[in-house]
Residue, then its C-alpha position, 0 to 999 in steps of 0.5 A: m333208569k340205568v345209572k352210569v358208573g365209572v371206577n377210578g382205580y381198577g385194582t383189588i376193589g375196583k375190578r370187583i366193583a366193575d364186575a358187580v356193576s356189570l351184573q346189575e340191570d339198573m346200572e352200567i359200567v362206563g369205564v375204568t381207570k389205571t395209572k399204568p399199563d400193567f396186567e390188570a389194565k390189559n385184563a380190563v380191556k380183555k373183559g370189555y371195559k373201556l380204559y382211561a388214564a387215571i393220571p392225565d399226562r400218562v396217556e402216552v405211556f399207555e399208547k407206547a405200551g400198545l394199550p390204547v385208552e379212551g381218554t383221561i379220568d376227566d373224559l370219563l367223568e363227563k360220561v358217568d353219573v357216579i364214580a367209585d373211587c378205589s384209589p389207595g387210601k387218602i388219594g380219594a380225598e385228593n380226587k374229590p375236587r375233580y369230582e365236584k368240578a365235574n358235578v359227579k357223585a362219588i363213592f369213596q372206600g374205607g381208607e378215606k376219612a369220614g370227614t371227606v364225605e357227607v355220610s359213611f355207609s353200611t347197607l344194613s345199618n344206615y342205608d337211608a342216610a345215603r339217599g340223595k347224597n353226592y359223596v358217600r364213604v363205604v366203610s372198610c372191610n373190618t368195619t363192614g364185617l363188625t357192623r353187619l354182625l352187630y346190627t343184626i344182634k342189636e336189632d334182635f337183642g339190643i347191645k349194652k357193650v362190645r369188646a372186639t379184637m381184630i387179628r388183621r392180615v398184613v397185606d392183600p395176597k397180590e402184594d409182594k412188597k416187604g411186610l411182616v415175616n415172623g412177628i405180630m404187630p399191635h396196630p395200633v399199640s394204644v386202645p382203641s383201634h380206629h375200628g370202633p370209632d369207625v363203626q360208630t359212624v354208621l351204627d350207634v353202639n358202645i364198642t371198644t376195639t383192639a387190633f393186631k397185624v399178623p403175617t397172613t394175606l387170606m382174611h381178617l379174624h374178629a373175636l367179639n364179646i357182646v353184652p346184650e340188653k336182653n337175656v339170650t341163649a347161644d341158640d338165640v344168637k345162632g338163629s339171629l345170625d343165620k337169618e341174615p343172608r350176608i352172614m354165613l355160618v360154618s362149623a369146625d365139624d365140617g372142616f372149617t378149622s382155619t381161614a385157609k379152609v374157609i378160602e379153600y371152600a370159597r375157591e369152589l364157590r365163586l370167581r376169585y374165591d370172593l366171600y361177600e359174607n361174614v364167615v361166622w363159626e357157629d361153634s364159637i357162639g356161646m354165652d358166659d355170664g350174660e356175654i355173647y362170644v363169637t368169632q368171625a372171618i372177613h374176606q377183605e378183598s370182597i366183603v364191601i362189594p355188596e355195599n358198593i352196589d347198594v350205595v348206588r341205589a341209595m344215592f340215586d333213590l332207586a330202591s328201598k334197603e330191602e329191595s336193593m339187598k334182595i337184588t344185590n344178593r341175587t346177582l352176586g349169589i349171596g345166600 
């Protein structure tokens, strides 16, 4: 069985999902949508993706720009088994009735509220919870990064308590709208930030989070303190994280002194310098008074892409968690 996949919103996440789907033998990309005939829409056509108008009454806008479309989002929904909604935050919830009317399964992204869907999803922690479901939300980039690392440690050592601080990039690299220039913004000022409760939608763990926005676009940074249930050493933790393909250990001794250096390495590694893995500084892994200390970087543009592929297999019951991860990792070059 080949699952027919559509992407509603060919932007930062949508174009990466489309490319990833095209690499899977059990899936095919049927078409993608855009709201306007910009350079991303033209790139989609150049890559061979069939283009549809995300807003039905804008078909004429595309045609006037010399960029013919196959139809509207409603036409695309008639041809797919599942739609990956990559609309801006909160727009996905507005789109859900359209998907329900078309009797099409839908994958939403982390910008949507958990109550919009039947289950929130992170491959490692709750793959089976998405089996057979119609509406699933892949949790956000920060939540995905936190959940992967915490699940791995919890499986091996148990967790009593987590305290995590997120230092967040302010916008994605392509965004040129006005943002932070010379400041650091507590976001939110109150505790906890939304990341801890979001982790708890996919992983049973005692976690408190705070978050700050800083004027950078490259990656997020997480500093975590974890109280394990078992007595462990720093080497135990390193060994646990090193065995998970979706976690990449790096060292300052090898030149990884900042997120800029991590991205420079990624530019040589993959298309668009996509890093699907958590990037953990092994130098940061330490123990103090029974607590694990660890620092990781998260590439917000690409870390959720493997989960968006795995969730399709879960929703259509095509493979076990282990089988899906193996296929996704191989096709995306993870590990």
